[in-house]
C-alpha positions, 0 to 999 in steps of 0.5 A: 500500500505504501508503494502504491500511495507513493507512486500515486503521490508522485503522479499527483505531484508531477501533475501539480508541477506541470500545472504550476509551470503552465500557470507561470508561463501564462502569467509571464505571457500576460505581463509581456502582452500587457506591457505591449498593449496595456491592461485595458486593451489586453484580451485573453485571445492576445495572451493565448496567441502569445503562448500558442495555446487555446483560450480554453486552456487559459480559462482552465487555469484562470476563470476570467481575464481579471483573474489572470491580470490580478494574478500577474500583478500579484506575482509582480508585487510579491517579487518587488515587496520581497526584495524591498523587505530584504533591503529594509532588513539589510545592515547599515546606518539609517541613511544607508538603508533609506537611500537603498530604498529610494534607489530601489524605488526609482526606475533603472531607466525609462524602459523599466518594465515594472514601472511601465506596468504600474503606470498603466495600472494607475490608469486602469485602476480608475475604472477597474476595482480589482486593479485599485486593490492591487495598487493599494497593496503595493502602495501600502508595502512601499509606505510601510517599508519607508516608515519602518526605515524612518522609525528605525532611524528615529529609534537609533537617534540618527533621524528626527521625525515626529510623524514617520508615517506621514513622512513616508506617505509624502516621500512615496507620493512625491516619488510617484509623481516625479517618476511618471514625469521622468518616464513620460518626458525624457527631456524634462527630468533625468534619473540623476536629478530625480534621485537628487530630488528624492534625497533632498526630500528624504533628508528634510523629512528626517531632520538631516541635510542633503550632505548626509546622503551619498553623492552618487 
């Protein structure tokens, strides 16, 4: 009996692994198609074509387009928030940790796929409740990380801030606006200047001067 159960368990495990692999492929394809066409314009048929499978197979794994897009956005959030938590927990002074979070927040370039995805999600979120919820979770993750770093700096005596949560919200909101400007208007704002704005704003929020932050 143990042998039969083991064999059966192996078969079930193999099927589950195959299903997980197929879901991962579909999520990756959904991300690529959304980056090309936008969330609102993406159809299940477009994702099926990108993966060379039938729409029926996609609906086997995801009941609706909303389910698929939601899963894709959540997968992206999980990766970003996981990396963010690591940055917050890594050793260093308060300034070093805060600067790490700022540099991670800012896109590497105007072609940064994560930020292109989130800018599109901001627009879609005006009309799609499921996207609104995803964005709220992402914003909460970022604000929470900033707040944690500021609180830690206050506790260690490195920072002076009466309202860490408010400071985190202001930094987050400012960066969102500047990053959209940076992405949409290449001739107006460089990444270097964007990072400079972020460091100046963060320094003011935690009772430091710009000189306390790195130059590069």
